[in-house]
C-alpha positions in Angstrom: -1.0 35.6 25.5 -0.8 34.7 21.8 2.1 37.1 21.3 4.3 35.0 23.4 4.4 32.4 20.7 5.0 34.7 17.8 8.5 34.7 16.3 9.7 38.3 16.4 13.0 37.8 14.6 11.6 38.9 11.2 10.4 42.1 12.9 13.8 42.7 14.3 15.3 42.1 10.9 13.0 44.7 9.3 13.7 47.3 12.0 17.4 46.8 11.6 17.1 46.9 7.8 15.6 50.4 8.2 18.6 51.5 10.2 21.3 49.8 8.3 20.2 50.3 4.7 17.6 53.1 4.4 19.4 55.7 6.6 22.7 55.5 4.8 20.8 55.6 1.5 19.1 58.8 2.5 22.4 60.3 3.7 24.0 59.4 0.4 21.2 60.8 -1.6 21.2 64.1 0.4 25.0 64.5 0.3 26.7 66.2 -2.6 29.5 63.5 -3.0 29.6 61.1 -5.9 29.5 57.7 -4.4 28.5 54.5 -6.1 25.0 54.4 -4.4 23.6 51.1 -5.6 26.9 49.2 -4.9 27.2 50.6 -1.3 23.5 49.9 -0.5 23.7 46.4 -1.9 26.9 45.6 0.1 25.3 47.0 3.3 22.2 44.9 2.7 24.1 41.7 2.0 26.4 42.2 5.0 23.5 42.9 7.4 21.4 40.0 6.1 24.2 37.4 6.3 25.2 38.5 9.8 21.6 38.5 11.0 21.0 35.0 9.5 24.1 33.7 11.1 23.5 35.1 14.6 19.7 34.4 14.8 19.2 31.3 12.7 22.7 29.8 12.5 24.2 26.7 14.0 24.8 28.2 17.5 21.1 28.7 18.4 19.7 25.2 19.1 22.8 23.6 20.7 21.8 20.3 22.4 23.9 18.5 25.0 23.3 15.6 27.3 24.1 15.9 31.0 23.9 13.4 33.7 23.4 14.6 37.3 23.3 12.5 40.5 20.0 13.0 42.3 18.5 11.8 45.6 15.0 10.4 45.4 12.0 9.8 47.7 8.5 8.6 47.3 6.1 11.3 48.2 2.7 9.9 47.5 1.8 6.3 46.8 -0.9 5.7 44.3 -4.5 6.1 45.5 -7.8 5.8 43.8 -7.5 9.5 42.8 -3.9 9.4 41.7 -3.1 6.4 39.7 0.6 6.9 39.7 3.2 7.1 42.4 4.8 10.6 42.9 8.6 10.6 43.2 10.6 13.7 44.2 14.1 13.9 43.0 16.6 16.5 44.3 20.0 17.4 42.8 23.0 16.4 44.9 25.0 19.5 43.9 22.0 21.9 44.4 19.5 20.4 46.8 17.3 23.5 46.6 16.3 22.4 43.0 14.0 19.5 42.7 11.7 17.8 40.3 8.7 15.5 40.7 7.8 12.6 38.5 4.7 10.5 38.4 5.4 6.9 37.5 4.6 3.7 39.5 7.0 1.5 37.4 9.8 3.9 38.0 9.1 3.9 41.8 9.2 0.1 41.8 12.5 0.2 39.9 14.0 2.7 42.3 12.9 0.5 45.3 14.5 -2.5 43.8 17.8 -0.6 43.2 18.0 0.3 46.9 20.3 3.2 46.3 19.9 6.7 47.8 21.4 8.5 44.8 20.6 7.7 41.2 21.9 9.1 37.9 19.4 11.2 35.9 20.1 12.0 32.3 18.9 15.3 30.8 18.8 16.7 27.3 19.7 20.4 27.7 19.2 23.0 24.9 21.3 26.1 24.9 21.9 29.1 22.6 25.5 30.3 21.9 26.7 27.4 24.2 25.8 29.2 27.4 22.3 30.7 27.4 20.0 28.1 28.9 17.0 27.3 26.6 15.3 24.3 28.3 15.7 20.7 29.4 13.9 17.4 29.3 14.5 14.2 31.3 15.7 11.3 29.2 16.3 8.6 31.8 16.2 8.1 35.6 18.4 5.4 37.0 19.1 4.1 33.5 15.4 3.6 32.8 13.8 5.7 29.9 11.0 8.0 31.1 8.4 10.2 29.5 7.3 13.3 31.2 3.6 13.7 31.9 1.6 16.9 32.4 1.8 16.5 36.2 5.6 16.4 36.4 7.3 19.6 37.5 10.7 21.2 38.0 11.5 24.0 40.4 13.2 25.3 43.5 12.2 24.6 47.1 11.8 27.7 49.2 9.8 28.1 52.4 9.4 31.1 54.8 11.3 29.2 57.5 14.2 28.6 55.2 15.5 32.1 54.6 17.9 31.2 51.9 16.6 31.8 48.4 18.2 29.5 45.8 20.9 31.3 43.9 20.9 31.4 40.1 24.5 30.3 40.1 23.4 27.1 41.8 21.1 26.2 38.9 22.3 22.7 37.8 22.2 23.3 34.0 24.7 26.3 33.9 
């Protein structure tokens, strides 16, 4: 799956360049009219390149925002000799079908000391063009900075008994 990590934007640029510049150049060369060929091709090239650069590499691509969502929490697994960290499950209050797990014993002790059922969780959300979801990361849980580990997860809760599949519109980062 190496192709999943390849940036294909230059390939799209070259394919579009063929259509935008070379096709009109061939039509101009084949036609009998007297047009300023180099000037028209240069203008098409500059217009296409500047529009492509603005839309695919411009300031609207990696838009970052910080969002805070209230989440309920519960301790799922206490630490054992196999798992050295406490597993905490957090669910969104607005969308309870979406949850995340976090492994951190210090955070579990902090949450137990707070003695609150709902805590604020701060996320860094990346978007493209202000509305296409790009990804998220957890910055703080209950005002305590956290770092994600490889065992932490985010997803939706769905069982066969629960016949309601979570809707995309309920996704908390839209």
